[in-house]
C-alpha positions as CSV (number, residue, x, y, z in Angstrom):
1,M,-19.4,-16.6,-64.1
2,N,-21.8,-15.3,-61.7
3,S,-22.6,-11.8,-61.6
4,Q,-24.7,-11.7,-58.5
5,P,-23.1,-11.5,-55.1
6,P,-23.9,-14.7,-52.9
7,F,-26.0,-12.9,-50.2
8,G,-28.0,-10.4,-52.3
9,R,-26.9,-6.8,-53.4
10,G,-25.8,-5.4,-50.1
11,F,-27.7,-2.4,-50.1
12,G,-24.8,-0.7,-51.9
13,L,-22.1,-0.8,-49.2
14,S,-19.0,-2.5,-49.5
15,P,-17.7,-5.1,-47.0
16,V,-14.7,-2.6,-46.1
17,L,-17.1,0.7,-45.3
18,V,-19.2,-1.5,-42.8
19,H,-16.6,-1.2,-40.0
20,Q,-15.5,2.3,-40.5
21,Q,-19.0,3.5,-38.5
22,G,-17.0,3.6,-35.3
23,P,-17.4,1.2,-32.3
24,T,-20.6,-0.2,-31.3
25,A,-22.1,-0.5,-27.8
26,L,-20.5,-4.0,-27.3
27,D,-17.4,-2.5,-28.1
28,W,-17.8,-0.1,-25.4
29,V,-18.8,-2.8,-22.9
30,T,-16.0,-4.9,-24.0
31,F,-13.3,-2.0,-23.3
32,A,-14.9,-1.2,-20.0
33,L,-14.9,-4.7,-18.6
34,V,-11.2,-5.2,-20.1
35,L,-10.2,-1.9,-18.4
36,L,-12.0,-2.9,-15.0
37,L,-10.2,-6.3,-15.0
38,V,-6.8,-4.9,-15.5
39,L,-7.1,-2.1,-12.6
40,A,-8.9,-4.8,-10.4
41,A,-5.3,-6.7,-11.1
42,A,-3.1,-3.7,-10.5
43,A,-5.0,-2.7,-7.2
44,V,-4.7,-6.9,-6.2
45,L,-0.9,-6.9,-6.8
46,A,-0.4,-3.2,-5.3
47,S,-2.1,-4.6,-2.2
48,W,0.1,-7.9,-2.3
49,F,3.2,-6.0,-2.9
50,A,2.5,-3.4,0.7
51,D,1.6,-6.6,2.7
52,R,4.6,-8.6,1.9
53,R,6.9,-5.1,2.5
54,R,5.2,-4.9,6.2
55,V,5.6,-8.4,7.0
56,R,9.3,-8.3,5.9
57,G,10.0,-5.0,7.9
58,A,8.1,-6.8,11.1
59,P,10.9,-9.4,11.6
60,A,13.7,-6.2,12.1
61,L,11.6,-4.9,15.3
62,A,11.9,-8.5,17.4
63,A,15.1,-9.4,18.5
64,P,16.6,-12.9,18.3
65,G,15.6,-13.9,21.6
66,G,11.5,-13.0,20.9
67,S,11.4,-9.8,22.3
68,A,12.2,-6.2,20.8
69,D,13.9,-3.6,23.3
70,P,11.4,-0.9,23.5
71,L,14.0,1.8,22.7
72,D,15.1,0.1,19.5
73,V,11.6,0.0,18.5
74,L,11.1,3.5,19.5
75,R,13.9,4.5,17.7
76,I,12.8,2.5,14.4
77,R,9.2,3.9,14.4
78,Y,11.2,7.4,15.0
79,A,13.3,6.8,11.7
80,R,10.2,5.5,9.6
81,G,8.4,8.6,10.5
82,E,5.6,7.2,12.4
83,I,5.9,9.0,15.5
84,G,6.8,13.0,16.0
85,R,9.9,14.3,17.5
86,D,7.8,15.1,20.6
87,E,6.3,11.9,20.8
88,F,9.8,10.4,20.5
89,V,11.3,12.6,23.2
90,Q,8.6,11.7,25.4
91,A,8.7,8.2,25.0
92,T,12.7,8.1,25.5
93,S,12.5,9.9,28.6
94,D,10.0,7.7,29.9
95,L,11.9,4.5,29.0
96,A,15.1,5.5,29.8
97,P,16.4,3.3,32.6
98,H,17.1,6.3,35.4
99,A,13.4,7.3,34.9
100,A,12.1,4.1,36.4
101,D,14.5,4.8,39.5
102,A,13.5,8.3,39.8
103,T,9.5,7.5,39.7
104,D,10.2,4.8,42.4
105,A,11.9,6.3,45.2
106,P,11.6,10.0,45.3
107,T,15.2,11.6,46.7
108,V,14.9,14.3,49.4
109,E,18.0,16.5,49.3
110,Q,19.3,17.2,52.7
111,P,20.6,20.5,53.3
112,P,24.6,21.0,54.0
113,A,25.1,20.8,57.4
């Protein structure tokens, strides 16, 4: 039997102790690249789901005929929190059917006779 190891004496280190010195620089670089890849994939998926949700919600604003009622669009935007109460009240009063009649022909009241 051969008492010499095949690759020399090995400087007195056993093969088990060689990997117990901690991670090398290459280990850290590999970890960083894998972490970056996972974070990039998560960002792409989050963006994709956000775009998909936005597109799915868009047809709800349009009526089957092709155009949406402005008051319905306003109510939906208020319900989603896109506009505040003051904006909603002002826009509702601007879009109300009686508001168009009042601005087109101002009425003058006649004093009682």
